[in-house]
MDAnalysis code that builds the backbone (N, CA, C; Angstrom):
import MDAnalysis as mda
import numpy as np

u = mda.Universe.empty(348, n_residues=116, atom_resindex=np.repeat(np.arange(116), 3), trajectory=True)
u.add_TopologyAttr("name", ["N", "CA", "C"] * 116)
u.add_TopologyAttr("resid", np.arange(1, 117))
u.add_TopologyAttr("resname", ["MET", "PRO", "GLN", "GLY", "ASP", "LEU", "SER", "ASN", "ARG", "ASP", "ILE", "PRO", "ILE", "SER", "GLY", "ALA", "GLU", "TYR", "ARG", "ALA", "VAL", "GLN", "ALA", "SER", "PRO", "GLU", "PHE", "GLN", "GLU", "LEU", "ARG", "SER", "ARG", "LEU", "ARG", "ARG", "PHE", "VAL", "PHE", "PRO", "MET", "SER", "ALA", "LEU", "PHE", "LEU", "VAL", "TRP", "TYR", "ALA", "ALA", "TYR", "VAL", "ILE", "LEU", "GLY", "ALA", "PHE", "ALA", "HIS", "ASP", "PHE", "MET", "ALA", "ILE", "LYS", "VAL", "TRP", "GLY", "ASP", "ILE", "ASN", "VAL", "GLY", "LEU", "LEU", "ILE", "GLY", "LEU", "GLY", "GLN", "PHE", "VAL", "SER", "THR", "PHE", "VAL", "ILE", "THR", "ALA", "LEU", "TYR", "VAL", "HIS", "PHE", "ALA", "ASN", "ARG", "GLU", "LEU", "ASP", "PRO", "ARG", "ALA", "GLU", "ALA", "ILE", "ARG", "THR", "GLY", "LEU", "GLU", "GLY", "ARG", "ALA", "ALA"])
u.atoms.positions = np.array([
    [90.111, 67.975, 106.732],
    [91.051, 68.815, 106.082],
    [91.086, 70.190, 106.756],
    [92.247, 70.701, 107.218],
    [92.317, 71.957, 107.889],
    [91.834, 73.098, 106.924],
    [91.158, 74.085, 107.488],
    [90.678, 75.197, 106.697],
    [91.928, 75.962, 106.130],
    [91.816, 76.264, 104.840],
    [92.895, 76.998, 104.206],
    [94.047, 76.192, 103.713],
    [93.969, 74.922, 103.872],
    [95.082, 74.065, 103.416],
    [94.842, 73.687, 101.966],
    [95.471, 74.332, 101.042],
    [95.172, 74.061, 99.566],
    [95.948, 72.773, 99.104],
    [96.981, 72.355, 99.879],
    [97.753, 71.180, 99.445],
    [96.997, 69.918, 99.493],
    [96.038, 69.768, 100.405],
    [95.331, 68.488, 100.581],
    [93.898, 68.503, 100.006],
    [93.679, 69.244, 99.018],
    [92.388, 69.386, 98.417],
    [92.033, 68.123, 97.502],
    [90.824, 67.757, 97.482],
    [90.394, 66.673, 96.529],
    [90.549, 67.080, 95.154],
    [90.187, 68.306, 94.807],
    [90.252, 68.932, 93.490],
    [91.462, 69.874, 93.433],
    [92.527, 69.471, 92.775],
    [93.702, 70.345, 92.758],
    [93.386, 71.683, 92.026],
    [94.097, 72.700, 92.458],
    [93.957, 73.961, 91.826],
    [95.032, 74.047, 90.704],
    [94.568, 74.434, 89.484],
    [95.422, 74.406, 88.366],
    [96.408, 75.588, 88.324],
    [97.467, 75.425, 87.585],
    [98.421, 76.507, 87.440],
    [97.770, 77.697, 86.803],
    [96.840, 77.549, 85.964],
    [96.140, 78.675, 85.278],
    [95.351, 79.481, 86.330],
    [94.831, 78.760, 87.286],
    [94.080, 79.481, 88.333],
    [95.020, 80.347, 89.256],
    [96.177, 79.763, 89.533],
    [97.217, 80.462, 90.283],
    [97.742, 81.701, 89.502],
    [97.953, 81.493, 88.118],
    [98.381, 82.606, 87.415],
    [97.357, 83.738, 87.231],
    [95.994, 83.380, 87.190],
    [95.027, 84.312, 87.200],
    [94.956, 85.089, 88.477],
    [95.199, 84.505, 89.631],
    [95.221, 85.129, 90.891],
    [96.383, 86.119, 90.902],
    [97.503, 85.628, 90.441],
    [98.785, 86.412, 90.399],
    [98.654, 87.667, 89.558],
    [97.808, 87.524, 88.533],
    [97.558, 88.741, 87.629],
    [96.459, 89.629, 88.063],
    [95.738, 89.219, 89.105],
    [94.526, 89.951, 89.566],
    [94.952, 91.349, 90.212],
    [94.137, 92.286, 90.158],
    [94.485, 93.655, 90.815],
    [94.604, 93.419, 92.350],
    [93.829, 92.519, 92.933],
    [93.985, 92.336, 94.424],
    [95.322, 91.819, 94.766],
    [95.844, 90.859, 94.002],
    [97.187, 90.313, 94.285],
    [98.296, 91.373, 94.039],
    [98.078, 92.086, 92.958],
    [99.037, 93.197, 92.659],
    [99.125, 94.239, 93.762],
    [97.926, 94.599, 94.293],
    [97.919, 95.543, 95.408],
    [98.609, 94.952, 96.650],
    [98.361, 93.689, 96.919],
    [98.989, 93.033, 98.081],
    [100.446, 93.068, 97.949],
    [100.934, 92.753, 96.768],
    [102.435, 92.836, 96.459],
    [103.007, 94.190, 96.610],
    [102.256, 95.148, 96.080],
    [102.638, 96.519, 96.120],
    [102.778, 97.072, 97.602],
    [101.780, 96.732, 98.329],
    [101.789, 97.125, 99.743],
    [102.998, 96.513, 100.510],
    [103.225, 95.185, 100.235],
    [104.434, 94.517, 100.874],
    [105.685, 95.225, 100.454],
    [105.844, 95.526, 99.177],
    [107.045, 96.168, 98.714],
    [107.269, 97.563, 99.253],
    [106.135, 98.309, 99.358],
    [106.227, 99.670, 99.920],
    [106.597, 99.701, 101.338],
    [106.475, 98.618, 102.032],
    [106.947, 98.521, 103.445],
    [108.392, 98.007, 103.541],
    [108.557, 96.832, 102.841],
    [109.868, 96.099, 103.036],
    [111.023, 96.877, 102.386],
    [110.916, 97.353, 101.230],
    [112.067, 98.090, 100.576],
    [112.587, 99.273, 101.336],
    [111.645, 100.203, 101.703],
    [112.236, 101.355, 102.496],
    [112.799, 100.956, 103.875],
    [112.063, 100.037, 104.550],
    [112.517, 99.642, 105.856],
    [113.875, 98.910, 105.767],
    [114.077, 98.147, 104.698],
    [115.346, 97.404, 104.499],
    [116.462, 98.460, 104.226],
    [116.127, 99.406, 103.342],
    [117.130, 100.415, 103.041],
    [117.488, 101.223, 104.280],
    [116.485, 101.578, 105.130],
    [116.716, 102.359, 106.396],
    [117.634, 101.542, 107.238],
    [117.330, 100.315, 107.422],
    [118.202, 99.453, 108.311],
    [119.598, 99.302, 107.789],
    [119.771, 99.128, 106.547],
    [121.105, 98.963, 105.932],
    [121.887, 100.197, 106.043],
    [121.272, 101.312, 105.948],
    [121.950, 102.601, 106.120],
    [122.412, 102.766, 107.604],
    [121.571, 102.368, 108.551],
    [121.833, 102.410, 109.969],
    [122.980, 101.473, 110.256],
    [122.957, 100.257, 109.686],
    [124.019, 99.302, 109.976],
    [125.284, 99.753, 109.365],
    [125.252, 100.249, 108.147],
    [126.507, 100.729, 107.499],
    [127.119, 101.895, 108.239],
    [126.243, 102.810, 108.799],
    [126.776, 103.863, 109.573],
    [127.478, 103.352, 110.836],
    [126.970, 102.377, 111.469],
    [127.653, 101.721, 112.600],
    [128.939, 101.075, 112.184],
    [128.991, 100.394, 111.162],
    [130.254, 99.725, 110.733],
    [131.255, 100.803, 110.273],
    [130.907, 101.836, 109.569],
    [131.808, 102.920, 109.105],
    [132.310, 103.688, 110.371],
    [131.430, 103.998, 111.273],
    [131.885, 104.642, 112.594],
    [132.868, 103.755, 113.317],
    [132.587, 102.514, 113.323],
    [133.452, 101.595, 114.063],
    [134.869, 101.458, 113.394],
    [134.882, 101.655, 111.982],
    [136.145, 101.533, 111.314],
    [136.924, 102.810, 111.290],
    [136.221, 103.976, 111.265],
    [136.930, 105.247, 110.977],
    [136.764, 106.303, 112.072],
    [135.935, 106.099, 113.043],
    [135.639, 107.090, 114.122],
    [135.951, 106.479, 115.453],
    [137.108, 105.929, 115.558],
    [137.451, 105.302, 116.862],
    [137.267, 106.164, 118.030],
    [137.731, 107.435, 117.966],
    [137.673, 108.350, 119.070],
    [136.155, 108.604, 119.475],
    [135.338, 108.740, 118.463],
    [133.915, 108.982, 118.720],
    [133.308, 107.698, 119.446],
    [133.514, 106.558, 118.870],
    [132.983, 105.393, 119.370],
    [133.485, 104.986, 120.778],
    [134.710, 105.505, 121.129],
    [135.262, 105.243, 122.484],
    [134.843, 106.254, 123.533],
    [134.044, 107.197, 123.176],
    [133.621, 108.237, 124.202],
    [132.808, 107.440, 125.304],
    [133.245, 107.691, 126.533],
    [132.569, 106.976, 127.603],
    [131.344, 107.760, 127.946],
    [130.207, 107.041, 128.122],
    [128.921, 107.641, 128.420],
    [128.739, 107.592, 129.902],
    [128.877, 106.403, 130.471],
    [128.918, 106.265, 131.946],
    [129.738, 104.927, 132.252],
    [130.511, 104.960, 133.261],
    [131.356, 103.816, 133.592],
    [132.135, 103.367, 132.369],
    [132.108, 102.105, 132.127],
    [132.745, 101.488, 130.983],
    [131.964, 101.414, 129.736],
    [130.698, 102.045, 129.805],
    [129.761, 102.044, 128.584],
    [130.196, 103.139, 127.664],
    [130.454, 102.825, 126.421],
    [130.867, 103.893, 125.491],
    [129.840, 103.991, 124.355],
    [129.961, 104.989, 123.477],
    [129.110, 105.183, 122.366],
    [128.969, 104.064, 121.447],
    [130.128, 103.380, 121.105],
    [130.142, 102.222, 120.335],
    [129.192, 101.079, 120.802],
    [129.331, 100.842, 122.130],
    [128.545, 99.795, 122.726],
    [127.036, 100.142, 122.688],
    [126.660, 101.419, 122.916],
    [125.285, 101.819, 122.814],
    [124.702, 101.757, 121.380],
    [125.572, 102.122, 120.453],
    [125.064, 102.042, 119.022],
    [124.924, 100.555, 118.661],
    [125.856, 99.701, 119.103],
    [125.691, 98.298, 118.828],
    [124.497, 97.692, 119.470],
    [124.170, 98.008, 120.683],
    [122.893, 97.609, 121.313],
    [121.738, 98.176, 120.572],
    [121.873, 99.342, 120.073],
    [120.814, 99.992, 119.299],
    [120.475, 99.155, 118.042],
    [121.445, 98.480, 117.485],
    [121.229, 97.582, 116.354],
    [120.222, 96.547, 116.749],
    [120.405, 95.896, 117.862],
    [119.450, 94.897, 118.339],
    [118.155, 95.482, 118.605],
    [118.044, 96.560, 119.262],
    [116.776, 97.249, 119.551],
    [116.039, 97.575, 118.240],
    [116.728, 98.072, 117.304],
    [116.121, 98.491, 115.993],
    [115.563, 97.199, 115.292],
    [116.265, 96.158, 115.395],
    [115.892, 94.853, 114.776],
    [114.529, 94.419, 115.407],
    [114.428, 94.463, 116.705],
    [113.170, 94.144, 117.339],
    [112.040, 95.098, 116.919],
    [112.401, 96.405, 116.899],
    [111.342, 97.419, 116.529],
    [110.825, 97.131, 115.125],
    [111.749, 96.967, 114.174],
    [111.410, 96.678, 112.810],
    [110.508, 95.372, 112.682],
    [110.873, 94.408, 113.451],
    [110.095, 93.184, 113.475],
    [108.640, 93.381, 113.971],
    [108.569, 94.186, 115.077],
    [107.225, 94.461, 115.606],
    [106.421, 95.285, 114.646],
    [107.089, 96.287, 113.999],
    [106.356, 97.123, 113.022],
    [105.860, 96.239, 111.870],
    [106.702, 95.276, 111.444],
    [106.274, 94.441, 110.312],
    [105.119, 93.503, 110.685],
    [105.174, 92.939, 111.875],
    [104.079, 92.118, 112.361],
    [102.800, 92.931, 112.471],
    [102.866, 94.089, 112.962],
    [101.720, 94.958, 113.032],
    [101.173, 95.245, 111.613],
    [102.099, 95.634, 110.753],
    [101.721, 95.961, 109.303],
    [101.091, 94.784, 108.697],
    [101.720, 93.605, 108.823],
    [101.219, 92.386, 108.120],
    [99.841, 92.023, 108.709],
    [99.658, 92.034, 109.982],
    [98.331, 91.716, 110.567],
    [97.269, 92.666, 110.114],
    [97.607, 93.916, 109.921],
    [96.648, 95.028, 109.642],
    [96.394, 95.054, 108.123],
    [97.452, 95.041, 107.321],
    [97.325, 95.340, 105.889],
    [97.399, 94.087, 105.004],
    [98.344, 93.175, 105.299],
    [98.586, 92.063, 104.360],
    [97.697, 90.882, 104.616],
    [97.601, 90.353, 105.867],
    [96.905, 89.204, 106.119],
    [95.424, 89.223, 105.728],
    [94.685, 90.317, 105.988],
    [93.298, 90.335, 105.521],
    [93.153, 90.227, 104.001],
    [94.017, 90.918, 103.288],
    [94.000, 90.870, 101.826],
    [94.389, 89.515, 101.280],
    [95.430, 88.832, 101.897],
    [95.840, 87.504, 101.473],
    [94.703, 86.493, 101.774],
    [94.079, 86.689, 102.902],
    [92.927, 85.753, 103.231],
    [91.806, 85.891, 102.219],
    [91.511, 87.134, 101.826],
    [90.493, 87.365, 100.877],
    [90.861, 86.663, 99.513],
    [92.048, 86.836, 99.108],
    [92.556, 86.203, 97.824],
    [92.437, 84.723, 97.974],
    [92.908, 84.170, 99.136],
    [92.862, 82.661, 99.289],
    [91.412, 82.210, 99.231],
    [90.477, 82.888, 99.921],
    [89.149, 82.495, 99.867],
    [88.525, 82.528, 98.596],
    [88.830, 83.556, 97.785],
    [88.402, 83.620, 96.387],
    [88.985, 82.401, 95.496],
    [90.210, 82.073, 95.772],
    [90.777, 81.026, 95.008],
    [90.142, 79.593, 95.476],
    [89.934, 79.442, 96.733],
    [89.207, 78.241, 97.138],
    [87.839, 78.161, 96.690],
    [87.154, 79.313, 96.569],
    [85.757, 79.334, 96.042],
    [85.746, 78.968, 94.568],
    [86.663, 79.322, 93.842],
    [86.745, 78.995, 92.429],
    [87.040, 77.514, 92.244],
    [87.904, 76.933, 93.139],
    [88.267, 75.568, 92.974],
    [87.227, 74.536, 93.519],
    [86.383, 75.070, 94.316],
    [85.469, 74.151, 94.944],
    [84.302, 73.670, 93.986],
])
């Protein structure tokens, strides 16, 4: 049996045990940390994306400003959308590895210890 694989256990973990973990302070802290990262980052990205769409719809002259050659402001902001997506992804991976994964592993270890 692979380590950490709760689905293939000889002794199944009951729903009551899962509910107890869900109600635990450790799980609540894990959930809180996740939300404190995800909600602000999502809001920031949505504002950034909405600004791009609004500028594209209503600020044609601004978006058409040539920066160099045929490259204009609209194209640079559009490419910035891709860059920001990769940056947010990298930030989340770093955050999850540092903050979430160790806490989730501790919760899982505790749950497996109770079920063993």
